N, C-alpha and C positions, 0 to 999 in steps of 0.2 A: 600522354603524348599521342598525337595522331600519326597516321602513316607517313605523312610528309615530313614531320619532324624526326621520326624514327629513321627514315631513309637518310636524312642529313647526317645523323650520328653514325650510321652504318657505313656510309661512303667515306666519312672522315677516318674511322678506324681501319676500314679496308685499305684505303690509300696509304695510311701510315704503316701498316704491317707489310704491305707489298714492297715498301721501300726499305724496310729494316735490314733485310739480308744483303741486298746489293751494296747499300751504303756501308753497312757494318763490315762487309768483306773488303771493300775498298779501303776503309780506315785501318783495318788490320794490316793490309798490304803496305800502307804508308808507313806505319810504325815498325813493321818487321823488316822492311827493305834495308839492306846494308849498303846498297850503292848510293853514291851521292850524285845528284844531277849537277850540271854546270851552274845552274842558278844557285843551288845550295853552296857549292864550292866558292863561288864569288862572294856570297853573303858571309860565309864563315871567315874567309880571308880578309874581307873588309872589316869585320868585327874583331879579328884577332882571336878567333875561337878554334880550338882543335877538336873537330867533331869525333875523333877517335878516342878522346880522353873520357873515360867513364867516371862517374861520381859516386861517392858514398851518399847515404841518405842525408847526412848532415850538410855536406857540400851542396847537394841538390836543393835542400831547404834554404840555405843561405843565398844561392843564386836566385831562387824564386822570390825571396823577400827583397833582395836588392832591386830587382827589376820592378816589382810592384810598388815599392816605396818611391823609387824614382818616378814612376808613372803618376803616383799620387801627387808628388811635388809639382810635376809639370802641369797637371790639371788645376791645381790650386793657383799657381802663378798665372796661368792663362786667364783665369777668372778675375784675379786681382788687377791684372794689367790690360785687360781687353779694351779699356777706354782709349788706350794709345796704340793699340795694335791694328793691323789692316783687316780687311774682310769684315767690316762692321758698318754696313750701309745705314743702319738705323742710329748709329752713334750711341750705343748702349754703354753705360758706365761700368765701373768696377763693381763686382759682387762683394757683399759684406764678408768679413773674415769668417764668421761662424757658418754662414751659408756656403761659402767657398770650401771650407773644411769638410762639411757634411757631404757636398757633392763630389769632392775629390776622393774621399774614402768610398763613397757610394759606387763610383764608376770603377775604381781600382779593384774593389772587392766583388765585382760582378753582381752588385745589388741594384744599382740605378734607382735608388730611392730619390724622389725629387720633391723638395719643398719649395720649388720655384716654378714659374711659368716660362717654358723654354723660349717662346717667341718674344717675350718681353724682358728677358734677362740675359740670354746668351747670344753672343755674336756668332756669325758663320764660322769664324776661325776657331772659337772655343768649342762649338759643336763638333767640328770636323777633327781638328788636331787634338782636342781634348777628349770629348766623349766618344767619338767614333773609333779613334785609335785604341782607347781603353776597352771598348767593346770587344775588339779583336784580342787584345793582350790578356784581359781578364778571363775570357772564354778559353783561350789557348792555355792559360795557366792551369785551369781546372782539368783540362784534357791531359796535360803533361803529368800532373800529379797522379791521375788515374793510371796512365801508362806505366809510371814508375811502380805503382802498387802491383799492377799485373806482372811486371817483371819480377818483383819480389816473390810473388806466388810461384812463378814458373821456374826461376833460377834456384840453385842450391849451392851451399858452401861457398858463397861469395859475398863480398860486402858492397858490390857495385850494382846500381839499379838504373844505369843509363846516363844520358847527358841532357840536362835541363834545356840548354840552348838549342840542341838538335830537335828535341821533342816540341819545343815552342815553335821553332821555325817551320817544322813540317805541319803542325796543326794549323798555322795561319796560311802557309803557302799552298798547301795541297788540299785542304779541307774547307776552312772558313772562307778564304778569299774567293775560290771558284764558285762555291754555293751562293755566296753573297752577291756576286756579280750576276748570276743567273736570276736570282730572286729580285734584285733591284730592277733589272730590265723588265721582268714580268710585272712588277708593281707600277713602273712608269707607264706600261701599256694600259694599266687600269686607271691611270689618272693621278697617281701619287706624284707630288711635285718634286722636281729636281732642278734647281736654278740658283744662280748667284745674284740675280737681279734684286732691286729694292722691293720692299713691300708694295702691294698694289692698292691704289685708291680707286674705289668703284662707287657707283651710285646704287643704292638699294632699290629694288623694284617695288617693294611694299611701301616704304615710307618716303622714298626719294632723297633720303639723307646720304651723306658720304660715309663710306665705311672703309677702314684700312684692313686689307687682307694680308695676313702674314704668309710669306712663302720662304723658300730656301732649299738647300741641298738635303732634302728629307729622305728620299727613297734609299739612298746609300746607307743612311744611318738606320732606317727602319729594317732593312734587310739583315744587317748584322745584329741588331738588337734582338730580333726574333730568333735567328739561327744560333746566336751565342747565348741564348737565355739571359739577355741583359735586361731589356724591357723599357729602358728610358725613352720617353717620347720626345720627338723634335718639337711638338706642340704641347701645350699645357694639358689638353684633354686626351692626349695620347692616341690610342688606336680607335677612339670614337670620332676623331677629327676627320672630316670628309676629304682633306688633302693628304692624310696619312693612311686612311683606310676607306677608300671611296665606294667600293662595290662589294656585293656578296662574294665574288670570286677572290678579290684581294683579301677579304676576311678569311676565306677558306685557306688561302695560301699562307697567310700569316699564322693562323692557328696551327696548321700543319708544321710550319717551320719551328714553332716553339718546342714541339715534342720530337721532331725528326732525329736530331743528332743524339739526344739522350737515349731514345729508344734503340737506335741503331748501334750505339756503343755497347749495349747488352750482347749483341751478336759479335761485335768486335772482341769483347771480353772472352766469350766462349771460344772463338777462333784462336785467340792468342794463348789461352791455357790448354788448347788441344782437345776440348770437349764442348762442342756447341750446345749440348744439352744444358750445360751450366748457365749459359747466357739466356736461353729460352726460359729456363726456370725463373731467373730473376725478372725477366720481362713479364712473365705470368703474374708474379707477386705484385709488381707495380700496376699492371693493368686491372687486376681484380679489385684492388683497393680504389684505384682511380674510378672505375665504372660504378662502384658502390656509392662513392661520394658524389659523383656526377648525378646519379639517380636521386640522391637526397636534395641536391641543389635544384634540379629541374622540378621535382615534386613540390618543393617549398615555393618556388616562384610561380609555377602554374596554378597553385592552390589559391593564389590571390591574397589580398589583405582584407580581413573581415571589417576592419574599421572604415574602409572605403565604402563597403556595402551600407553601413549605417549612415554614411553621409550621402547616399544615393548616387555614388559615382559608378558608372558602368565600366567594368573591367573586361568586357568582351572586346576582342580586337578584330580578328578576321578569320576566314576559313583556314588560312595557313598558320595562324597564331591564335588558337582558341582560348582566350581569356588568361587571366593571371595578373601578376604584379609587373606592370610595365614602367613603373616609376624609375627614372634614372637609366633607362635603356633606350638604345636607338631603335626606332620603328623599323628601319631597314634590316636590322639583324634579328629582332624578336627575342623571345625568352630563351629558346633552346640554344641558339648560337651565343647568346650572352652568358648563359650558364656554362656552356661548353668551354668558352674562352676563360671564364672565371676559374674553373677547376683546372684547366690546362696551365694557365699562367701561374697558379699557386702550387700546382703539383710540380711543375718545373720551376727552376729558380729564375723566373722571367719577370713578372711584375707588371707587364703591360696590361692595359684594360681597354675593353670596348664598351663598358657599361660602368655605372657608378656602384661599386660594391657596397657603399654606405647605404644605398637605397634597397638592397636586397632584404628579403624577409629574414628574421633572426636565424632560422635554421639554414636558409639559403646562404647566409654569410658565415655561419658556423663551419660548414663543410670546407670552403676554401681556407678559412683560418686554420682549421685542424690539419689540412694538407701541409701547410707551412710548418706547423708545430711538430709534425712527425719528423722534421729534420730535412725537408726538401729532398726526400729520397724516392718519392713516387714519380719516376722519371728524373726529376731533379734537374739541377744545372748541368751543363755539358761537362762531363767528367765528375764534378762534385756530387751529383746525385747518385752515381753508381758507386763511388768510393764510400759515400755515406751508407748506402745499402749494404755494402760488403762489411761494414762495421756491425750492422745488425746480424748479418749472416754469421760472423765470427762469434757473436754472443749466443746465437741460436745453436750453433755447433757445440759451443762450450757447455751450455746448459744441458743439451741432449746427452753429451758425453758423461756428465755427472750423473744423469738419471739412470744410465745403464752401467755405470761403474767402469768406464773406459777413458783413456786419455783422448781428448777430442782431437780429431784430425780434419783438415779441410784441404782437399786436392793434394794429398801427400805431405802436408805440413802439420806438425803438431801445434795445436793452439794451447799456449801456456799462459802463465800469469802476466807476462809482459804484454802480450797481445791483448789480453783482457783489460788491462789497465788503460792501454791506449784507446781501445774501442769504447770503454766506458767514458773516457774524456770526450771522445767524438760525439757521443750521444748526450752527455749531461751538460756540456758547456752551453749549447743553445738553450736548453731548458732553463739554466741558471740566468743567462743573459735576459731572456724574455720575462721571467717571473720577477727577478730582482729589479729590472728596468721598469716594469709596470708598477711595482710597489713604490719605488722611489718617486716616479711621476705622480702617483696618486697621493703621496704623503707630503709633497712639497707644493708651496704656493705657485711657483713658476710652472710646475707641471699641470696643476689644476686650472690655471688662469685661462687657457685656450681650449678647454673642453666645453664646447658650445651646446652640446646636447645633454640633457639631464639623465639621471638614473642609470639603468643598466646599459643603455645604448652608448652613453658617454664612456662607461667603463670598457665596453667592447671596442670602442675606437682606440683607446690607449693600448689595450691588450693586442689589438690587430697591428698597431704601429710597431710595437716591440717584437711581435711575432714575425713581422715582415723584415725588420732590420736584423733581428737576432738569428734569422735563417737566410739572409742574403736574398730576399725576394724583391722587394721594392714597391709592391702594390700597397694600397692604403684604404682605410675607411676615411675618406677625405673630409669628413666633417670636423676633424680635429685640426686646430691651428698649429701646424708643426713647424712652420718657418719662423721659429723664435730661437734666441740663443740657447735656451735650455734644451729644447728638442733637437736642434741642429748638433749640439755637442754630444748629448746623451745618445742619440741614435747613431751618430758617427762612431762613437766608441763601441757601441753594440755591433755595428757592421764590421768593424776592424777585427774585433775579437772573434766573431762568428766565422769569419773567413780563414784567418791565419792560425788561430788556436785549434782549428780542425785539420787544416792541411798539414801542419807539422806532425801531429800524431799519426796521420795516415802514412806519411813518409817514414816515420819511425817504425811502423808496422811493416812497411815494405822492406826496410833494411833488416829487420829482425827475421822475417820469413826468408829472405834471400840467403841469409847466413846459415839457415837450418839444412839438415840433410833431408833428402827425399825419403818418405816412408812408404813402402809398398802397400797397396790396398790389401785388406784381408777380409775374412768372413764377417768380422765385427765392425768393419768400416761403415759409417753411416752414409748411404747414398744421398747426394745433395742436389739431385735433379728430378726427384720423384714428386708426385702429387702430395704425398705425406709431408715431405720436407717443405714444399711450397706452402702448405697449410700451416706448418709449424712456424715458419718465418713470418707469415701474416699475423699469426697469433702473438708472437713476440713483439712485433711492431705496434699492434693495437694495444696490447697490455701496457707497454712502456708509454705510449701516447696518452692512454686513458689515465694511468696513474699520475702522470706528470701534469696534465692540463685540465682534467675533468673539474676540479674545484673552481678553477678560474673561469672555465666556460660556463659553469653553473651560475656564477655571479653575473655573467654578461648575456650572451645570446639565449641561453636556456631560460633564464628568468624573464627576459624580454618576450620570448615566445609564449610563456605562460601568461604574462600580463596581457598580451594581445588577444590570445585565444581563450583566456579564462573569462 
């Protein structure tokens, strides 16, 4: 990387970390405030909710599932009935049952996997009332579950972990909605389209032929899709579309938005548990792994493709983008911004793309794939990334306690067999979903029928698809034909399991910890904010990730790399 590209990365991280503390402090104040505003009182009264009624973890889980299943049903029905519903200027018909199921699960689970082209499939009403609303609800669900877990850590000798409806309302009303409004206005100023008018018919300057330009209320959906780590694009080519991401500044704002809330929630966590060093330590773990894999992606892409050299293709670009693999990338963003977006969107549970991941070099694609396979904990989804990271912390604390012969403790709570079982479920379920799903797809005729690339790369495409669905990401190696009944159903099941079979064990841990007594720190208590503990957690994450996915990665991107460079 030259100085120009290095400066872009430094500005990005500098801006992100400058915003972590103020936003994290604000979010902690939102969740810890016991007063109700007039708007809140009105909403609770309208909904028949008693905001003072606390919930056990089981009641909290039931409320979460009820809301999310209802949201899933609404999105499904909107797609199936959109042909007779208003706000459909292009007269788009009903979506097929399997695709509607896949999309409904996708948006309810904060995955936003898309097997369809947005501008050719979904009406304005479906995009707004279905997708955009679920972008808020699914993001707020992850934040609510995280807050419940934090209360479980902080509280003692109680079975109550808060009120799901209050946590949801506050997440949307005071965090997601204001930030989305500000970002949407900023994006509109850069040229992101926001309109209810019909698609525009224009005459091409090059060929003189008529071309239909898709428009719509995109800016509002783009804002919450990035801030809520949802990622679903209003247009088919997502954040590479010039009406969804038109300028370098809009690109910077959207990339920043992907990691903003997940990073700031680390400080929120530290503030709510009464020790901000804990939050900074977790943020350090995330950042170290992220920067290392970003470096791999940039190195792989800037190294170029030796097969192009043999064909006499010049891979030198310009003074600001000196050489490398530009296949599938926007010239206005270049390699570094494409690599930064790819690692950010897969580190977070986002899935939006400004370049074709399928066109990355084998190791350039391996790094984003592995970020997902680690469990979407390196920043991760809003809320879900941090509670996934805390599962790894619980395992790290437990193993270290066994090594020194002491009962493991974390922030004054003993980590016992029950917490370890739940943490193991949180870590192993995505692994099973990804590997079993990939195996089934490769063993069945329906799964192999739409693998259009041969050999190792075709395998990588299937592995990436299930890594994305099984970790609620939503990005894809798009060379795979995934909009088929087999993949729509299989990936939909993967997304559903990956979201809710993880959130429920997290709430179970919250309930168990809340019921425990507070244990005073002693000389033998393991400090969980030191550089040694940060290194230990990183080691646990990498070991688990390597043991789980190294054989599969060896069959895909690693073999492909050896084939190209051998």
